[in-house]
C-alpha positions in Angstrom: -19.3 5.8 15.7 -17.0 3.2 14.1 -13.4 4.0 13.3 -11.3 2.2 10.7 -8.1 1.0 12.4 -6.4 -1.4 10.0 -6.6 -3.5 6.9 -4.8 -6.9 6.6 -3.0 -8.7 3.9 -1.2 -12.0 3.9 2.5 -12.0 2.9 4.9 -14.8 2.1 8.2 -13.0 2.8 7.8 -10.8 5.8 11.2 -9.1 5.5 10.7 -8.3 1.8 7.2 -6.9 2.5 8.5 -4.8 5.5 11.3 -3.3 3.3 8.8 -2.5 0.5 6.2 -0.7 2.6 8.9 1.2 4.5 10.8 2.3 1.3 7.7 3.1 -0.8 5.3 4.5 1.9 7.4 5.2 4.9 5.5 2.7 7.0 7.2 1.4 10.1 6.3 -1.3 12.6 4.1 0.0 15.3 3.2 -3.3 16.9 4.3 -6.9 16.3 2.9 -10.2 17.6 5.0 -13.4 17.1 3.3 -16.8 17.5 4.5 -20.3 16.7 2.7 -20.5 13.4 2.3 -16.9 12.3 3.4 -13.3 12.9 1.3 -10.1 12.8 3.0 -6.9 12.1 1.1 -3.6 12.2 2.6 -0.7 10.1 1.9 3.0 10.2 3.5 6.4 9.6 2.8 9.9 11.0 0.2 10.7 8.4 -2.5 8.5 9.8 -3.5 6.3 12.8 -4.9 3.6 10.5 -2.5 0.7 10.1 -1.7 -2.0 7.5 -1.5 -5.4 9.1 0.9 -7.9 7.5 0.1 -11.5 8.4 2.9 -13.9 7.8 1.9 -17.6 8.0 5.2 -19.3 8.7 6.1 -22.2 6.4 3.9 -21.2 3.6 5.6 -21.6 0.2 2.9 -21.1 -2.4 1.6 -17.6 -3.3 -1.7 -16.4 -2.0 -4.6 -16.1 -4.5 -6.3 -12.7 -4.5 -9.4 -14.0 -6.1 -11.7 -11.6 -7.8 -12.8 -9.7 -4.7 -9.6 -7.8 -3.7 -9.2 -4.4 -5.3 -6.5 -2.3 -3.8 -5.2 -0.3 -0.8 -4.7 3.5 -1.4 -2.3 6.0 -0.1 -2.3 9.8 -0.7 0.8 11.9 -1.4 1.4 15.6 -2.1 2.7 15.1 -5.7 2.0 11.9 -7.5 4.4 12.6 -10.4 7.3 13.3 -8.0 6.5 10.3 -5.9 6.4 8.1 -9.0 9.7 9.4 -10.1 11.2 8.7 -6.7 10.1 5.1 -6.8 11.4 4.6 -10.4 14.8 6.1 -9.2 14.8 3.4 -6.4 14.3 0.6 -8.9 10.6 0.1 -8.5 8.2 -0.3 -11.4 5.1 1.8 -10.8 2.5 1.9 -13.5 2.1 5.1 -15.6 0.7 8.3 -14.0 -3.0 8.7 -14.9 -5.7 11.2 -14.4 -9.5 11.2 -14.0 -11.4 14.2 -15.3 -15.0 15.3 -14.8 -17.3 15.9 -17.8 -16.3 19.6 -17.8 -12.6 18.6 -18.0 -11.7 19.5 -14.4 -9.2 17.2 -12.6 -10.8 14.7 -10.3 -7.7 12.6 -9.5 -4.1 12.1 -10.5 -2.7 8.6 -9.6 -0.7 5.6 -10.3 -0.6 2.0 -9.1 2.3 -0.1 -7.9 2.4 -3.8 -7.0 3.8 -5.1 -3.7 6.0 -8.2 -3.4 2.9 -10.4 -3.0 1.1 -9.0 -6.1 -1.3 -6.7 -4.2 -2.2 -3.6 -6.1 -1.6 -0.3 -4.2 -2.9 3.0 -5.5 -1.0 6.2 -5.0 -3.3 9.3 -5.3 -2.3 12.9 -5.3 -3.8 14.9 -2.5 -6.6 16.7 -4.3 -10.4 17.1 -4.0 -11.9 14.1 -2.3 -8.5 12.5 -1.7 -7.0 14.1 1.4 
């Protein structure tokens, strides 16, 4: 059976991205590979073995385009409202807290989005129902 191990995004300012993902999601470097033209940094925390791979192409000045195919990466937290407030207190600008409800009015999901330094959307979902 296949196992998801990482997803990769390209970043322009590696230090800024590392600081963002550590402050916002508690991700720390688990593995780093430095080459002449690029660096790969794998991030994870104690919540999951899956990693986020940051690829830094050295010398790139222009922003990456995300095209119309990229959607988002998602993280789950115990309390989305509290997590959003923590990020606002740290000076970040997450979007408003939102909810999805089923036709009968029951809660399906509580979530917000935040944008990383390279413009990638990141969804933060409250641990509930399908989102564990």
